[in-house]
N, C-alpha and C positions, 0 to 999 in steps of 0.2 A: 442716304447713308450718313452715319455719324462717324466722325474721326475724333478720337479722344486721346487723351494722354495715357500712355501705357506705363504701368508700374507692376513689376512682377509681384505677385501676392502669394501667400501661403495657401495651400489647398487642404481640404478635409475630405476624407474618403470613408465610405461605409465598408464594413467588414465583409470578407468573402472567405469561404472555407475550401482549402485545397486538399485533394486526396491524391495519394501516390499513384502516378501512372508514368513512371520514369522521371519523376520531378527532379531528382538530383543527378540524373545521368547526363553525360555529355561533358565536354571540356568546360572548365571554369573560365568563361570569356571575361576579359577586362577591356577597359577603354582602349580603343585603337584596334582591337581584334575584329575580324569579320566573322559573321555567322555563316552557316552552311549555305544561306541564300545570297551571300555577298554583301549584306548590310554591314555598316560600320558601327560598332558598339561605342556609345558615348557615355553610358553610365551603367554600372553593375554593382551588385551588393549581394553578399551571402547572408541569407535570412534563415534563422532557425525557428524552433518551437515558440519562442517568445514573440515572434512577429516583427514587423518593421515596414518601412516605406522606402521605395526606390524612386528618386525624383531628380530630374536634371535641374540643377541650381545655377549652372553657368549662364549668366545673362547673355553672353555672346553666342551661345549655341542656338542653332535654329530649332532645337527641341526644348528650349528653356520652358519650364513649367510642366512638361510631360511627366506623369507620375502614375505609379501603381502602388497598392498597399496590401500587405500580407498580415492578417490579424493573428492574435495569439492562438496557438494550437492548430494553426492551419497546416503546418508541415511538422513531421516528426524527426527530421534531420536537416542539417544545413543544406540549403538549396541556392544555386546561383541564379539570381534574377537579373535580366538585362533589358536595357532600352537602346535600340539601335536605329541609326539613320538609314532609312530605306530609299533615299532619293535616287540612288544609282541602281537600285535593284527592285523596281516595281514588280509586283506579283503578276499583274495582268492589267489590261485596259479597264478603267473604271466603268461602272454601269452606264449604259447609254443615257444621255441627257444630263449627266453629272460632270462637274469639274472639281478638281482638288482645290482645297483652300489651305489646309495646314501642310507642314512638311510630313511626308509619310513616315511611319515608324514601324519597326518590327519588335515585338515584345517577346521575351523568352523567360523560362524555357518553353520550347515547343513540345507538343505531345502531352500536354497536361490538361486533365479534366478538372473542373471546379464543381463542388457540390452545390454551390449557389453562386450567382453572378458576382464577378469581381469588378469593382469600379476602375475604369480607365479614363484618366483626365488628359485631354489633348489641348494644346495651346496654339492659337493662331495670332497673327499680327494684323494691324490695320493695313499695312502694305499688302498683305495677302488678301484681305477683304477687298481692297481696291482693285487688285489685279483680277480677282474672280468676279467682280461686278456685283457683289452681294449688297443688297439694300435692306434686307430683313434677316437679322441674325437668328431670329426664332425659328427659321426654316432650315438651319444647318443640321446636318446629320453626320453620323460616324459610320463608315463602312469597314468591314473586316473580311479577310479572305477565309472562306470555308474550304478546308481540304477535303472534307467528306462530300460536299456538293460541287466542288471545283468551280466556285464562283464567289462573288462578293455578296454578303448579306449585311443588313443594317442592324446596328446595336439599338437596344432599348435605351432611350435618353433619360437619364436621371436628373440632370441639372444643367442649366445654361447660365453661366456667369458672364454676361456681356460686358460688365465693368472690368473684369480681369481677362477677357478674351479667352475663356476656357469653356469647354463643353465636356461633360462627363457622361459616359455610357457604361453599360454593364455587359461584360463578356463572359462566355462560358469556356473560352479557350484562348490561347495566345497565338497570334499570327501577325499579319500586316493590318495596320489601322491608319485611317486618314479622315480628317474632317472634309466633307464635300458639300457642295451646293447644287441645286437643281436649276436647269435653265427654264423650267416651267413647273407648274404645280399639279400636273396631271400624273396619274400613275404611269410610270415609264416602263415597267416590266412585270409580267406575271409569268414565271417559269413553271410549267406544269410537268410533273413527272409521274407517269402512270404505268403500272405493270400490265401484263396480259391478265385477262380475267375470264370468267365463265359466263354462260348465257344468262344465268340468274344467280343472284347472290350479292354479298357485300364485297366491294372492291375499294381498297384504300387508295386515295389520291393525295399526293403531296404537291403543294404549290408554294412558291416563294414570291412574296409580294414586295415590290419596291415602290414606295410612295412617300415623297418628301413632305406632303401636306399633312399637317398635324390633325386635320379632321379625320375621324374614324370612318372606315369604308364599310360598305355592305356588298357581299358578293352573291351572285346567283349562278347556278350551274345548270347547263342544258346538255343534251346529247342528241346525236343523230347518226344514222348509218352512214358509212362511207360512200354509199352509192349516190350517184348524181340524182338530184331531184328529191331526195328525202328531206324531211323537215325536222327542225329542232324540237325536242320535247323537254319539258322541265324534269329535272332529276330530283329525287328526294334525298336530301343530304343530312347526315348527322355529323356534328362537329361544329366548331366556331365559324360562323358565316357573317356575323355582324360585329360592329365595333372594332374593326381590324385596323392595324397600323402596319408599318413596314415590318416584315418578319417572315418566318417559315410556319406553315400551317399543314395539319393533317386532317382530312375529313374522310368520311366513308360514304360512298355512293351505292345506294341499293339499286343495282342496275335494272333488273327485271326487263331485259331486252326482249321486245316482241315485234321487231321490225318485220313486216310481212315478207314471207318468202326467204328469210335469212336464218340459216342455222349457225353460221359463223361468219364474221366479217370484221373489217376494220371500222371502228366508230370514232367519231369526233366529239371531244369534250370541249365545251366553250365556257369560259368564266368571264362574267361581266362585273365591273367594279363601279360603284357610285358612292360619292361622299355626301349626297343629299343636297349639293349645291349645283355647281356648273361643271364639275370635273368628273365626267363620266366616260369610261373607256370600255368597249366591249370587243369581243372577237379574239381574245387570247385563247388559243386552242392547242390541243395535243392529240395525237393519234393513239388509239389503244386497240389491241386485237382482242376480240371477244369470241369464245368458242362455246360449244355445248358439251364439253367433256364432263361436266359435273353440274348437277342441278342444286348443289348445296353450297353454302358460303365457303370461302377459302379457309383452310385450316389455320387456326390461331395457335402458334407454337408456344405462346406464353413466354414467361421469363425462363431463360436458361441459367441455372446457378450451379456453382461448384466451389469447393473449398479444398486447398492443397497445401501440404507442407513440403517445401523443396529445399535443395541445397542452394549455394550461391549462384549456380549456373542455371537455376530454374528447373532442375530435374527432381521429380517427386521422390521422396524418401520415406521409408517406414522404419528404418533403424539408423540411429546416429550415435556417435560416441559422446561421452561427457566432455565438457569444456569446448564444444564446438558451437556452431550457431546455425539456424535455419531461417527460412523466410515463410511467413504465414500469409497466404494470398487468397482473397475472396474474388470471385468473378460472377457478375450478374449482368446478362445481356438481354436487352429488350427485344424479344422476338414476337411481340404481340401485333405489330403492324400499326400501332397507335402510340401517340404520345402518352407517357405515363408520368403522373405527378407523384413524386416521392416526398413524403413528409416525415421529418425527424422531430422527436419530442424535445431535443436540445441540440447544441452544436456538435455533440458527439454523433458521428455517422456510422461507426462500426465498432466491433468489439471482438477480442480473442481471449479464450481461456484455456487452461490445462488442468486436468484433475487426475489424481492417482487411481490405482486399481480399486480403491475403496470408495471412490466418488468424492474425495476431499479436494476442493478447488484450491490449488497451490499458486496458480498464476492467473492474473487478469491484466490485460494490456493497459487499460486506463489507470489501474491502481499502481502498477509497477512504474509506469511512465510519469506518474504524479501530475497528470493533466487535469485542469479544472475546465468545465464546460459551461457555457452560458445556458440558461434554462428557457430561452425563447425558442419557439417553433422555427424550424428551418425547412424551407420547401424548395425543391428544384425540379425541373422538367427534364425527362430523359426521352430523346427521340427514338423512333424505331431503329434498331441496329446498334444503338449506342451502348457502351459497356461501362459499368461501375467496377473498379478494380482496386480496392484498398489493399495495401501490402505493408507489413511491418517486419523488421528483423528481430528475432528472438534468440538470446544466447543461452537458452535452456536453464533459466534461473527462475526462482520463485519471486513473490512480490517484494521480498527484502533484498533481492540481488544475490541470494545464495544459490550455488549450483544444485540442480535437482539430482538426487541419487539415482543409480541405475534402477530401471524398472520399466513398467508399461504404463503409458499415460493416454488419456483421451483428450484430444485437442479439438476445440470448437471455434467456429467463426460465424459471425452474423452481421448483417447490415441492420442497424437499429431502427430504420424507418419503415414505413408502410407505403405500398404502392397502390395507386388507383388510376384507372378502374380495375386493373388486374393485379392480383396479389403476387408477391414474390414466391418462388418455389423454396424448398428447404435446402439448407446447406449441410450435407452429410458430414458428421464428425470424422476425424482421422485418428487411428490408433498408432501411436509412436512409441517405439522401444528405444530407451536410452541405455546404452551399454557402458561397461566400465572403462572403455577406451581401447580395448583389444579387438579392433575390427579389421586389422590388416594381416591376419594370420599370425599375430604375435611377433611380427618382424618389422624392421626398418626397410622400406622398399624405395627404389629410385627408378624413374622412367624418363626417357627423353623422346621428344617428338619434334617435328618441324611444323610450322604454322605460318599463315599469311599475316599481313600487317594488322589484321583485325582480330587475331587470336584464334582463327578457325584452323583446326588441324588439316593439313594437306601435304601431299608429296609431289605435287606438280607446280612449277613456277615458271614465269615468263622471263626470258633474258632481259635484264635491265631493271626488273622489279626486285624488291627486297625479300630475302629468305630469313625467317625468324626461327629461333630454337628455344625450347623450354625444357628444363630439367625440373621434375617435381620430386621432392624428397618427402615421403610420407611416414609419419610415426605411427605404426600399427602396434607398438608395444604398450605396456601398461605403465610406463614410467617416462619421465621427461628425458629428452635427448637434446644435447647442447652441441652446436657446431662452432668450433673455434677456428678462425680464419688465419691463413699464413701469407696470403698475397699482399704485396706492397701496394701503397696508394689506394687502400680500401677495396682492392680487387677481390671479388668473391668467386669468380669463375673465369674459365678461359675456353676458347672455341677454335676449331679448325675445320677446313673443308679439303677433302681429298677427291681427285677425279677418278674415273674408272681405271686409270693406269697406275693408281697409287701415288700420283704426284700431288704435292701440296699446292692447292690453288689459293688458299687464304689461311692466314693465322692471325687471330685477334691480337691487336697491338697492346702493349702495356699502357695503362692509363697514365696521364700526366698529372702531377701534383707538385706542390711546393716542396723543395728539398728540406729535410729535417735539419735542425741545428746540429753542429758538429758533435759527433759521439752519440747522438740520439738515434734510436731505431726507426726504420721506415714505418709510416703510419699504416695500420691494418684496420679492417672492418671490425666492429665490435662483435662479440659472440652473440649467437641467436639460439633461443631455446624453443623447442617444439613440445607442447603438452601432448598427451595421448590423443590421437585422432586428428592432430593438426599437421600442417605441411609447410615446407619452405619451397619457394620457386626461384629459379635462376634463368635469366633470359639473355639472349644475344641476338645479333642481327648481322647479316652479310648483304652488302649492296653490290651485286655483280654489275659490271659495266655492260653497256649495250653490245660491246665487242666480245663478251664472254661466250665461249663456245657452248652450244646446246649439248646435252648429254646427261649421264647419270653421275651423281656425286654422293659422297658419304659425309655426314656431319658428325663431328665428335665434340664432346663437351666434358669438362672436368671441374669438379668443385674443389677450390683451393682451400682445403681445411680438413680438420679431423673432427670426428663425432664421438662423444662419450655419453653413456657407456658402450653404445653399439657402434661399430665401425660403419662408414658409408659403404653401401653395397655397390657392386658393379652393375652397369646397365648397358643396354644395347644401343649402338650408334645407328641412327636411322639413315636410310638412303632416300634420295629425292631426285627428281628429273627437272632439268632446265629445258624449256622448249622455246623456239624462236617466237618473236613477237607477232608474226603473221600480219604485220601492218599492211604494207604494199598498197594496192589500190583500194583495199577495204577500210583503210584508216581515215575515216571521215573527220575525226577529231585530232587536231594538232595542238601542241602546247608550247608555251614559252615561259621562261622564268627570268625575273629581274630583281635586283636589290636596289631599293629607292631610299634616298635620304629624306629629311623632313620637308623638302621643297618638292618632292615627287620626281627628282632627277635620278636617273640610273647611275650608280657608282660602282667602281671596281676596287676602290681603296676605302677602308673603314677604320675607325678607331674605337677601342674599348671605352665604354662609358657613354657612348652616344647611341641614339635609338634609330633603327632603320626598319624598313618594311619589305618583307618578302612578298612578291606578287607573282602569282601564276595565272596565266590567261589561257583558257581553252577556246579554240575556234572551230566551228563546224564548217568545214570546207566543202561539204556535200550539198546536194540539191534537195534534201529532205531533212526533217527534224530527226534528232538522235536522242534516245532515252538511255541513260546509263543507270544501271541498278547497283546497289551497294548492300552488302550483307548486314551492315550496321548503320548507325548514324554518322560514322566517319566517311567523309567524301573527299578528303584531301590530306596531304601530309607534306612537311618540309623537313629537310635535315641538312647538316653541315658536316662534311668529311674532309680528310686530307685529299690532295689531288689524286686523280685516277692515274695509277702507274702505267708505264708503257706495256703493251701486250706482251706476254711471255716473261715479264720481269720477275714474276712471283712475289712482288712486294704487296703487302696488305694495304687495305684502305681503312683508315681509322675513323670511327664515328665520334664526333664531338657533341653535337646537339641534334635533338630529334624533337620536333614540335609536339607529337602525340605522346611523348614519354610522360607517364604519370597521369594521363588523362583517361577518362572512361567515356564510353559512348553507348547510346541506346542500342539494344540488341534486336531492334526491329528493322526490317528491310526498308531502305529509302531509295528514292530515284531522283535523277536530275535530267531535265529535258532541255536541250539546246536547239533552237530553231535553225533552219538552213541559213548560213551566212552570219549567224549571231555568235557572240562570245559570252563566256562566263568567267568571272574573276574570283579567285581565292586569295586572301592576303592575311598576314599576321605580323605583329611587331616582334622585333628581335633586338636585344641589347648587346650583341657580340659576346655572349657568354656560352658556356657549355651547360650540360644538363644538371650539373651540381651548382650552377650559379656563378662559377668562377669565370673571370674574363679570359677570353682566348688570348694566348701569347702571340706576339708578332710572327707573321709567316704567311704562307700561301695556303688557300683552302678552296673547296668547291661547295656550292649550294646545289641541292637537288629538290625537285618537286615531283610528287606522284599522286595518282588518282586510283585508289584501291577498289576499282569497280569490278563487277563480274562480267568480263568480256564475252561477246557472242561471236558467231562465225561471220557475221556481216559488219560488225562495228567494233573497232578497237580504238584505244587512245594511243596515238603515235608516241615514240620516244620523246620525252621532254629533255632538251639539251641541258647539260650541267652548266652552272654559272660560276666561272672562276673569279676569285677576288683575293685581295691581300689585306691583312690586318696590320696596320702600322703600330709602332711602339706607342703605347699609351702612357700618360703621366699620372702618378698617384698623388692625390691631395689628402690622403689619410682619412680618418674617421672624424667627422665634426658633429657637434650638437648645437641646436639653435632653438630659441623660444620666441614666439610672437604672440601678441594679444589681438583678438578680433572682436568687433562689435556684432550685434545681432544680424547685420546684413552681410557678414563675412569679410568686412574690410579691416585691414590692419590698422590699429589705432594705438595711441599712447596716452590719450586723455578720454575719460569717461564720465558720464553723469552718475551721481549717487543713485544706487539701486539698479543700475544697468547690469545686464548679464554679460559677463566677459568670458569669451572662449579662449582658453590657454592651449596653444598648439606646440607640442614639443616634437622636434624632428631629428632623427639620426640619419646622417648621410654617409654612406660608405663609399669613399672615393678611392678605394684600393682595388687591386686586381684579384682579390680573393674574398670569399664570403666570410662574414664575421658572426660568430655565435655567442649569445649571452646566456649564461646559466644562472638560475635563481633557486634558492632553497624553499620557496613557497610560491603561491600565486601572486604575491606582491612584487611586481616587476619594476614599477616606476611610481613617482610621486610628484605632487605639485605643492607649492607653499607660497604664501603672501606675507611679507613683513612690512611694518610701517616705518616711518622716518626714524624712529628711535631704535630700530632693530628688533622690535618685538613681533613675534610671529602671530598674525591675526587669523590665519586660516591654513589648515593642512588637509589635503584631500583625503588621506588615509585615516584620519582621526575617527571617522564614522563608518569605516568599511571593515569587512571581514574577508580573509583570504584563505584559500585552500593551503594545506600544509604539505602538499606534494611538490616534488621538484618540478620546475617548469623551465622552458627556454624558448628563445626565438632566434631566427637567423636573418641577417640583412645581406642579401646577395651583393656581389661586386657591382659598384656604381649604381646601387639602388638606395631607396630611403624607407624608413619606417617611422610612422607618425602616431603619437598618442595625444589625446585631448581630454580636457575636463572643463567644467564651467564654474565660475565664481561670481557671486553677486556683490557688485561694488558697494563699499561701506561709506563711511563719512568722508567729507572733503579732506584732501591731503595728498602727500606724495608717498609712494609705495614702491616695493620691488617684488617682482614675481620670479620664481625660480622653479626649475624642474631637474630631475636627475633619475638615473637608474639605480635601484636599490642594490647596494653592495659594490657599486662601481664609482662611488664618489672618490675624489672630487673631479676625476677626469671627465665624467659624463655631465657635470653641472652646466646649466645654461640659465642665465638671468637676464631680465630686462626691466627697466624702470617704467613706471606709469603714474599718472596722477588722477585724482577724482575731484571734480569740481561741480558746483551746482549748475553751471552752464558750460559744459565741456566744449572746447573749441572744435570747429569742424574744419579739418584740413584735407579731406578726401574729395577730389573732383567727381562729378557725375560719371556714370558709365554710359557711353554713347557711341553708336556705330557710325555717326556722321551722316552726311547727305545721302539720301536714297535715290532721288531723281531730279533732273533738271531738263525741262522741256520748253520748246518754243510755243507761245500761245498768243492769241489775239486779244488785246485788252480793250481797244476801241476800233472803230472802223478805220482800216488802213494803218493801224499802229500795232507793233509787235511788243510782246513782253516775254519774260522768262519765268516760268512757274517752278518753284523749288518745293520739294516735300521731303520729310524725314520721319522716322519712327521715334517715339518718345524715349528720352533718356531716363535713367533711374539713378537715385542718389541715396546715400545712407542716412541722410538727415532731411533734406528738402523734399517736400511732396512734389509730385509730377506737375501739379498746377502752379507751383512756385518756381519752376525752372525757366530761365531765360535763355534765348538762343541768339548768338552773335553770328551775323552773316558777313562773310569776307568775299571780296571780288577783285579781280584784276582783268584788264582788257588787252588783247593782242590785235591791233589793227594793222592789216597787211599793207595799208597805204602809208604807214609811218616807218621811217628808218630808225632802228634802235641801235645804239652803241652798246647798251646793256639790256638784254632781254628782260621784260617785266616778269615779276613773280609775285606770289601771294605774300602780303604783308599782314601777319597775324597780330601786330601790335595795336592796330586801330580798326575796329569793325566798320564795315560799309553800312550796315543797318543792324537793328536789334528788334526782336519780337519777344513779348513777355507772356506771362500767365500760361505757360505750357503750349503756346501756339505751335503747330507743326507744319505750317506752310508760309511761304512768302512769295509775292509776285514783284519782280523787278521791272519797272516801267521806264526807268531812266537809262535808256540804252543808246549806244552809238550804232547807227545803222548806215546803210548805203555802201557796202563794200565787203560783205562777208566778214564782218568783225566777229572775233571769237571772244566770248566772255567766259571766264573761269570762276567757279563758285566753291565755297567751303562753308560748313556750318559747325559751330562748336557750342556745347551746352555749358551753362554757368549756373551753379547753385546759389542759394540765398546768402552763403558766406563769401561769395565771389570766387569760388574755385572753378576754373575753366578746364574742361577736358582738352586733350592735346591731339585729337585725331587729325590726320592730314588727307582725308578723302576729298578729292577735288573732281568736279564734273564740269564739262564745258558745253556751251551751246553756240552754234554759229548763227548769227543774225544777218540776213541778207540786206 
């Protein structure tokens, strides 16, 4: 094994094309959030049609160097991509015979299909290689979890960079990933999946091959009857059987069963693997039932294809009003029973068009979107049962963005590639009628419903769970309707609950907001206008306590405003039923909720402006595993309310913060399985703010956690106790503006070499208890400039830029920051001043910092180093002990890894010596020094003979003499 100096390097990635399959659905996870699987997000980025890269650049992170890349035109709307640490949430045990090398990761968004493989680069350290006992990095593999197959599969490896400790594989979906090594070089698994077949004909066989050896394998297939004494016979197989590496394969067995005396029976299929050398494994078998119900091959259902025009809820429509929008969705499912190779003539994989009654094409998706496609052939493999599902949003406009007039249109969709060996079916066009907008009977209508936390209409709720309400105001007239609001503090609606006796059980509280200046009116929500065919929605929620009585209730809602020219119509208040939780002895899942500070300690007093973590732990107390099902991708929720009032007091509960507020979730059913005695954790960050971003005022509150699952008669989630806490009075530091300059390594510097790329980073810090909004007359929101020592401006960021002329704005929430960056190429030697500001907000927003440019810029930044990794007792000579020290390589903004020196520090605690002052580490004088990037040191100068304890520390020093300041100390007891 080789141990080399480690220096994080930049990575290059091949392009991959992403098609919509819920790509932008789900909450926008940020660093610190947890995924639905419990992994902790360490890096996230919203990437749009122009593409981009998500990479963990923090050298201190265990996922440093992990990256994915999204190319231009891969997505048609902004999509949140995430890299999460899955150390505490492994999907399952790794394949037999393998051990993990890198830190496991979970990549998001999940549920996304790629038209061609995406490059996934994983990073591992020398320490991880050492722990795994890896001697040959060329044998490393990447495994990923396959939800379809419910097991791990191996990625196709594209590149191994042993100098940078990275391995790059190609993935067709996002899930769990980890670099692994094998304990031997023989094939360790051949999983065979066979359906029932007939006496004679073609039977598809799927097998998954796990083989860490890079030598390609050859397989042979035999069969025999299930009866004792029958012998194996060679099977005639069509499909790939030679040149195999790790992966999933589909072959066809032409069975022709003629076992004497057998009309139907169980048969055994055997697959033998041989790589042409010494690694030969046979006997991987699977049972398959064969009958004589048909003498013809199984039916090939071919590709199943459809094209639909739907509303935003996925319901097919044939008539829509002007100024609305629809979804265009293609569906192609591989029902052939074989792998299909789809080849596209360019990077464009689908197309949609719309033509008028005369056949004139008015809309083409690729033209209207202004997307340019590469002209290289793109090929992807589609497994049996896999679906291609490209979807786009269309606002009923032509290629120039003009609204289409009322009339009848023919809308078409197609997948631009060809499929082999079986061709695609046809996509039937859809006839769509666009009306003038009068689709609601010529009236303004309003309806109110009750729904669960996932937005599903229902009239039955469980005591302790939330009841949600929705009023929908629909403009079915042929003219605009404008709602002007009258509720103070931006309130748009109000809600109440009445029990069956007509007694108020709950009345929504007034929202809290900053008092207006003396004489000024209370702030109100801005007016909202509905075009013909459009609607406005108003939502509320009631969180009944676990002590709330079961029974029938009526929910009432009111829109606090007036509508012109048509008045808001009356609507019916819905009734709903609260039922008891039914937990009792059937409640196998119990839950607990805590609020943690940044050290992981549970707290009951918090302060605005600090960051905390809500953590909900589910525990399966039963003797068997439990699977919870969810109607959508949402599996948990958190909220903060006023304290639960005493029973019978009639006091309302006020909702301040709701984690799921404003988030969207996939509308596909999801599940969560918790093994007997196991736990599952959900967590999210919270900055002690309400849903508007304003800091919570001092006072008493309660936190609540919930699991919006579809309960069954045998399994429920017991009531999760509320978590009371107090918000202390916070201090305001006002709004501040700062500017720093960074080098190419991301280190803050004040001196640069001529020609160096300087990153200017301008940060707005809102240290107040309320959100701050900045309004601009154009897209020009901020600017950077550099002036020389004579005060002459030598660079202005905006001088070569163009900006939209529409009004824009952004908001910085309470105790949050907003950062803007730009780059500047350092010019001639001299002293300069950099400045940044918000356009229209000078001079209050100005921030400046001096810097200098020199031919040999001084290096003042110490190396980045995690300190000593291990200290172990070792034998250096017969009868003599030594201490072996190891550490991972440091990185530096200037000095190469091979030029870094390491100082070793030591002090000794001998129990035989009486100390008046206990010894401690002296960092002023090194005990020893190693050079040239050496990562080990053996101490043979030891005091022995009495359990003497030796303490060690290691610090990195760059070529300029800058030493890092880590204080990691490890001890070894020498007998």
